[in-house]
C-alpha positions in Angstrom: 0.0 0.0 0.0 1.3 3.4 -0.9 2.0 5.6 2.1 -0.1 8.7 2.6 1.4 12.1 1.8 2.2 14.6 4.5 -0.7 16.6 3.2 -3.1 13.7 3.7 -1.7 13.0 7.2 -2.2 16.6 8.1 -5.9 16.6 7.0 -6.7 13.1 8.2 -6.3 13.8 11.9 -7.6 10.3 12.6 -7.3 10.6 16.3 -9.5 13.7 16.3 -12.1 12.3 13.7 -12.8 15.8 12.5 -15.6 16.5 10.1 -15.0 18.5 6.9 -16.9 21.4 8.5 -14.6 21.4 11.5 -11.5 21.2 9.4 -12.6 24.2 7.3 -13.4 26.2 10.5 -10.2 25.3 12.2 -8.2 26.1 9.1 -9.5 29.6 9.0 -9.0 30.0 12.7 -5.4 28.8 12.5 -4.7 31.3 9.6 -6.3 34.1 11.7 -4.0 33.2 14.7 -0.9 33.3 12.5 -1.9 36.6 11.0 -2.6 38.0 14.5 0.9 37.1 15.7 2.5 38.6 12.6 0.6 41.9 12.9 1.5 42.2 16.5 5.2 42.4 15.7 6.8 45.9 15.7 8.0 45.2 12.1 4.3 45.4 10.9 3.9 48.9 12.2 5.1 52.0 10.4 6.2 53.5 13.8 7.6 50.3 15.2 4.9 50.2 17.9 3.2 46.9 18.5 -0.5 46.5 17.8 -2.5 45.3 20.8 -3.7 41.7 20.7 -7.4 42.6 20.3 -6.7 45.0 17.5 -4.3 42.6 15.7 -6.9 39.8 16.1 -9.6 42.1 14.7 -7.5 43.1 11.7 -6.3 39.6 11.0 -9.9 38.3 11.1 -11.1 41.1 8.9 -8.3 40.2 6.4 -8.7 36.4 6.4 -12.5 36.7 6.3 -12.1 39.3 3.5 -14.2 41.8 5.3 -12.4 45.2 5.3 -13.5 46.6 8.7 -10.4 48.3 10.2 -9.7 49.6 13.7 -6.5 51.3 12.5 -5.9 53.1 9.2 -4.3 50.5 6.9 -2.5 53.0 4.6 -0.8 55.0 7.4 -0.5 52.6 10.4 1.1 49.6 8.8 4.6 49.4 7.3 5.1 47.8 3.9 5.8 44.5 5.7 2.5 44.8 7.5 0.7 45.7 4.3 2.2 42.6 2.6 1.1 40.4 5.5 -2.4 41.8 5.1 -2.6 41.2 1.4 -1.3 37.6 1.8 -4.0 37.0 4.5 -6.6 38.4 2.1 -5.4 36.2 -0.8 -5.4 33.1 1.4 -8.7 33.9 2.9 -10.3 34.8 -0.4 -9.2 31.5 -2.1 -9.9 29.5 1.0 -7.6 27.5 3.3 -8.2 24.3 1.5 -7.4 25.8 -1.9 -4.1 27.1 -0.6 -3.3 23.7 1.0 -4.2 21.9 -2.3 -1.9 24.3 -4.2 0.9 23.4 -1.9 0.2 19.7 -2.4 0.1 20.1 -6.1 3.4 22.0 -6.2 5.0 19.2 -4.2 3.4 16.7 -6.6 1.4 15.0 -3.8 -1.7 13.0 -4.6 -5.0 14.4 -3.4 -6.8 11.7 -1.4 -10.5 11.2 -1.2 -10.8 12.9 2.2 -9.2 16.0 0.9 -11.5 15.9 -2.1 -14.5 15.7 0.3 -13.3 18.8 2.2 -12.7 20.7 -1.1 -16.2 19.7 -2.1 -17.6 21.4 1.0 -15.2 24.4 0.6 -16.5 25.0 -2.9 -20.1 24.1 -2.0 -20.2 21.5 -4.8 -22.7 18.7 -5.1 -20.1 16.0 -5.9 -16.4 15.4 -5.7 -16.2 14.7 -9.5 -13.8 17.2 -11.0 -13.1 18.9 -7.7 -9.3 18.9 -8.2 -9.6 20.2 -11.7 -11.9 23.0 -10.4 -9.3 23.9 -7.7 -6.6 24.2 -10.4 -8.9 26.4 -12.4 -9.7 28.6 -9.4 -6.0 29.2 -8.7 -5.1 29.9 -12.4 -8.2 32.1 -13.0 -7.6 34.1 -9.8 -4.0 34.9 -10.6 -4.9 35.8 -14.2 -7.8 38.1 -13.3 -5.8 39.8 -10.5 -2.9 40.4 -12.9 -5.1 41.9 -15.6 -7.0 44.1 -13.0 -3.8 45.1 -11.3 -2.1 46.1 -14.6 -5.1 48.4 -15.5 -5.0 50.0 -12.0 -1.2 50.3 -12.1 -1.4 52.1 -15.4 -4.0 54.4 -14.0 -2.2 55.2 -10.8 1.4 55.3 -12.1 1.2 58.9 -13.4 -0.3 59.9 -10.0 1.9 58.0 -7.6 4.9 56.8 -9.6 6.3 53.4 -8.7 4.1 53.4 -5.7 1.1 53.5 -8.1 2.2 50.1 -9.5 2.3 48.6 -6.0 -1.1 50.2 -5.3 -2.5 48.7 -8.5 -1.7 45.1 -7.8 -2.4 45.4 -4.1 -5.9 46.8 -4.6 -6.6 44.3 -7.4 -6.1 41.4 -5.0 -8.2 43.2 -2.3 -10.9 43.9 -4.9 -11.1 40.4 -6.4 -11.1 38.8 -2.9 -13.9 41.3 -2.0 -11.8 42.5 1.0 -12.2 46.2 0.7 -8.9 47.2 2.4 -7.2 50.2 0.9 -3.9 52.1 1.2 -5.0 55.6 0.6 -5.0 56.6 4.2 -7.3 58.5 6.6 -10.1 55.9 6.1 -11.1 57.6 2.9 -11.3 54.5 0.7 -11.9 55.5 -3.0 -13.8 58.7 -2.3 -11.3 60.6 -4.4 -12.3 58.5 -7.5 -16.1 58.8 -7.3 -16.3 59.8 -11.0 -13.2 58.1 -12.3 -14.3 55.7 -15.0 -11.2 53.4 -15.0 -11.0 53.0 -11.3 -14.8 52.4 -10.8 -15.2 49.9 -13.7 -12.0 48.0 -13.0 -12.6 47.6 -9.2 -16.3 46.9 -9.5 -15.6 44.4 -12.3 -13.1 42.6 -10.0 -15.6 42.6 -7.2 -18.4 41.2 -9.3 -16.2 38.4 -10.8 -14.9 37.5 -7.3 -18.4 37.6 -5.9 -20.3 35.3 -8.3 -18.4 32.2 -7.3 -15.6 30.1 -8.7 -17.9 27.3 -10.0 -19.9 29.9 -11.9 -16.7 31.3 -13.5 -15.7 27.8 -14.6 -19.2 27.1 -16.0 -19.2 30.3 -18.0 -15.7 29.5 -19.4 -16.8 26.1 -20.5 -20.3 27.0 -21.8 -20.2 30.3 -23.5 -24.0 30.4 -24.2 -26.6 31.2 -21.5 -28.7 28.2 -22.6 -25.8 25.8 -21.9 -25.2 27.0 -18.4 -26.2 25.1 -15.3 -29.2 26.1 -13.3 -27.0 27.3 -10.5 -25.1 29.6 -12.8 -28.2 31.0 -14.3 -29.7 31.8 -10.9 -26.5 33.5 -9.7 -26.2 35.6 -12.8 -29.9 36.7 -12.9 -30.1 37.4 -9.2 -26.8 39.3 -9.1 -27.7 41.4 -12.1 -31.1 42.3 -10.6 -29.6 43.2 -7.3 -27.0 45.4 -9.0 -29.6 47.1 -11.2 -32.2 47.8 -8.5 -29.5 48.6 -6.0 -28.1 51.3 -8.4 -31.6 52.6 -9.1 -32.6 52.9 -5.4 -29.3 54.5 -4.3 -29.5 56.9 -7.2 -33.0 58.0 -6.3 -32.4 58.2 -2.6 -29.1 60.1 -2.8 -29.7 62.2 -5.9 -30.1 65.5 -4.1 -28.0 64.7 -1.0 -25.2 67.4 -0.9 -23.1 65.1 1.2 -23.0 62.2 -1.3 -24.2 62.5 -4.9 -25.9 65.9 -4.8 -22.9 67.9 -6.0 -21.8 65.4 -8.7 -22.4 65.5 -12.4 -24.9 63.0 -13.9 -22.0 60.7 -14.8 -20.7 61.0 -11.2 -24.1 60.2 -9.8 -24.6 57.1 -11.9 -21.0 55.8 -11.2 -21.4 56.5 -7.5 -24.7 54.7 -7.3 -23.5 51.8 -9.4 -20.3 51.4 -7.4 -22.1 51.4 -4.0 -24.7 48.9 -5.3 -21.9 46.6 -6.3 -19.6 47.0 -3.3 -22.3 47.0 -0.6 -23.1 43.4 -1.2 -19.6 42.1 -1.0 -16.5 44.3 -0.9 -16.6 47.3 1.3 -15.0 50.0 -0.8 -16.8 53.3 -1.0 -16.7 56.3 -3.3 -19.1 58.3 -1.3 -19.0 59.2 2.4 -21.0 56.5 4.2 -21.6 58.8 7.2 -23.5 61.3 5.0 -25.9 58.8 3.5 -29.6 59.2 4.3 -31.1 56.8 6.9 -33.3 55.1 4.2 -30.1 54.5 2.1 -28.3 53.0 5.1 -31.2 50.7 5.8 -31.4 49.6 2.2 -27.7 48.9 2.2 -28.1 46.7 5.3 -30.5 44.6 3.2 -28.0 44.3 0.4 -25.1 43.4 2.8 -27.3 40.7 4.5 -27.9 39.1 1.1 -24.2 39.3 0.2 -22.4 37.4 -2.7 -22.9 34.0 -4.2 -21.9 30.5 -3.0 -18.2 29.4 -3.3 -17.1 33.0 -3.8 -14.9 35.4 -1.9 -17.9 37.2 -0.4 -20.2 36.5 2.6 -23.9 37.0 3.4 -26.7 34.5 3.2 -25.9 34.3 -0.6 -27.9 35.3 -3.7 -29.0 31.7 -4.4 -30.5 31.4 -1.0 -32.7 34.5 -1.6 -33.6 33.3 -5.1 -34.7 29.9 -3.7 -36.8 31.5 -0.9 -38.4 33.9 -3.4 -39.3 31.0 -5.7 -40.7 29.0 -2.7 -42.8 32.0 -1.6 -44.0 32.6 -5.1 -45.1 29.0 -5.4 -47.0 29.2 -2.1 -48.8 32.4 -3.3 -49.8 30.7 -6.5 -50.9 27.6 -4.7 -48.3 25.3 -6.3 -46.7 22.4 -4.5 -43.3 22.8 -6.0 -41.0 25.8 -6.3 -39.7 26.1 -9.9 -36.8 28.0 -11.5 -36.1 27.9 -15.3 -38.5 24.9 -15.6 -36.6 23.0 -12.9 -38.1 21.9 -9.6 -36.3 22.9 -6.5 -36.1 20.1 -3.9 -37.5 20.5 -0.4 -34.1 19.8 1.0 -32.7 22.9 -0.7 -35.6 25.0 0.4 -35.2 23.7 4.0 -31.5 24.5 4.0 -32.2 28.0 2.6 -34.7 28.8 5.4 -32.1 27.5 7.9 -29.4 29.7 6.5 -31.5 32.8 6.7 -32.8 32.0 10.2 -29.4 31.2 11.7 -27.9 34.3 10.0 -30.8 36.6 11.3 -30.5 35.1 14.8 -26.8 35.8 14.8 -27.2 39.3 13.6 -29.9 40.0 16.2 -27.9 38.6 19.0 -24.6 40.4 18.1 -26.5 43.7 17.6 -28.1 43.3 21.0 -24.6 42.7 22.6 -23.2 45.7 20.9 -26.1 47.8 22.0 -25.2 47.0 25.5 -21.4 47.6 25.3 -21.3 50.5 22.8 -22.6 54.0 22.9 -23.8 54.5 19.3 -27.1 54.7 17.6 -28.8 51.4 16.9 -28.8 51.9 13.1 -25.0 52.4 13.1 -24.6 49.3 15.3 -26.9 47.2 13.1 -25.0 48.5 10.0 -21.7 47.5 11.5 -22.9 44.0 12.5 -24.5 43.2 9.1 -21.4 44.5 7.4 -19.3 42.2 9.5 -21.6 39.2 8.9 -21.7 39.9 5.1 -17.9 40.3 5.2 -18.5 43.6 3.5 -16.4 46.1 5.4 -18.4 49.2 5.0 -18.7 51.3 8.2 -20.4 54.5 9.4 -17.1 55.3 11.1 -17.6 53.7 14.5 -15.1 50.7 14.1 -12.0 52.4 15.6 -14.1 53.6 18.6 -15.5 50.2 19.5 -14.6 48.8 22.9 -12.6 45.6 23.1 -15.8 43.7 23.9 -17.4 45.1 20.8 -14.4 44.2 18.6 -14.5 40.6 19.9 -18.2 40.3 19.1 -17.5 41.5 15.6 -14.5 39.1 15.3 -17.0 36.2 15.9 -19.5 37.7 13.4 -16.9 38.1 10.7 -15.7 34.5 11.2 -19.2 33.1 11.1 -19.9 35.2 8.0 -16.9 33.9 6.1 -17.1 30.3 7.1 -20.9 30.3 6.7 -23.5 30.1 9.4 -24.6 26.6 8.6 -21.0 25.3 8.3 -20.1 26.9 11.6 -23.2 25.4 13.2 -22.4 21.9 11.8 -18.7 22.3 12.9 -19.8 23.0 16.5 -22.4 20.2 16.5 -21.9 16.6 17.4 -21.7 14.0 14.7 -25.2 13.4 13.2 -26.8 10.1 13.8 -29.7 8.6 11.9 -32.7 8.4 14.1 -33.6 4.8 15.2 -37.3 5.6 15.1 -39.5 8.0 13.2 -42.4 9.7 15.0 -45.8 10.1 13.3 -46.4 13.4 11.6 -48.0 16.2 13.6 -50.1 19.2 12.4 -49.2 22.8 13.4 -51.2 25.8 12.2 -49.0 28.7 11.0 -49.4 32.1 9.4 
């Protein structure tokens, strides 16, 4: 019998008998811990002053979970070493710990065993293990290619403005954008507000965000099947739902903020459209902003909370309850209204198991957001809307903030660390990781009737 590879032995953990959910959760937790220790070193700070454990943990979690919430200003606080540590954490967190581990194994020419394939299947949210290694290779190659193209465009745009630093900025922000992280190096927490009407910056970064947020499986499907009719049901649902959210998100933000002097009111029509479009894209996944979030109207902030809660698509670099979850629930509710027994999408019936899982995801996510918002309402002295915005931004791994992040207490930061972790791993995955191994019931009780609605 051929001996197992070191990679297989690392993942097997036979004495622990870990489930794939637990391995994924522990992998992210381990990466966060390593990042925390690196960011605490004086070398990571521009002034040589060590970051506190809580702030380092918060920053590392935000990077690994590709969130973008920051308690210190990334562009001015961190040295170049600290910034490189951050972008490596973002890249590893965006691709996923299992993808990075598989890359290492492939580079060392190690065979990927069945157990690793099962974990990869869960990491990419695939239905079967068939072709999972091929998908992993595609993910790595596509990521590097897309980030290189996006980084080159941004480098060419920023080189005349920043010189050689502009090249560094270009590729750094391309990785942060594709991974939907939302970290920036422009300083003073201003994000991309200086480029609200810049066509090249807006379209390049929003394009990277969208590509990174629709999911690796969708990208592979589009690459292999160039016609819409040949795409899988999952890909069609992701593309249609994402497009509708971007369109209606742009329209609503445009209408709500059109005359707001603090955001879009003073801009040209081109600036208003670009600003509305960019915020509709980035609100669901990335966390960059080209308008001042603190000056948005209350209605706009609440609308953005809804978009952040929905988030990106499965097996992507974004968080939230996911676009397909919302699509499935919408189809189920529409079927109920029409008096039909089955929910249908593109002439395909959606199984009860998927509908059940979708309701579970939304319920667990909503319960987590409510609980964390209540905890922060106790420990923090901010308005409830600002707290709710911060919590949903953390859960959706978005990274937008009304400006309260640096002023949070240590308790508040730790609550958000938990929220970001749950949002990146996924509420159901985290719940299953914490649960005991499932056992099939020995008996099945008779069906009961409960009146609802």
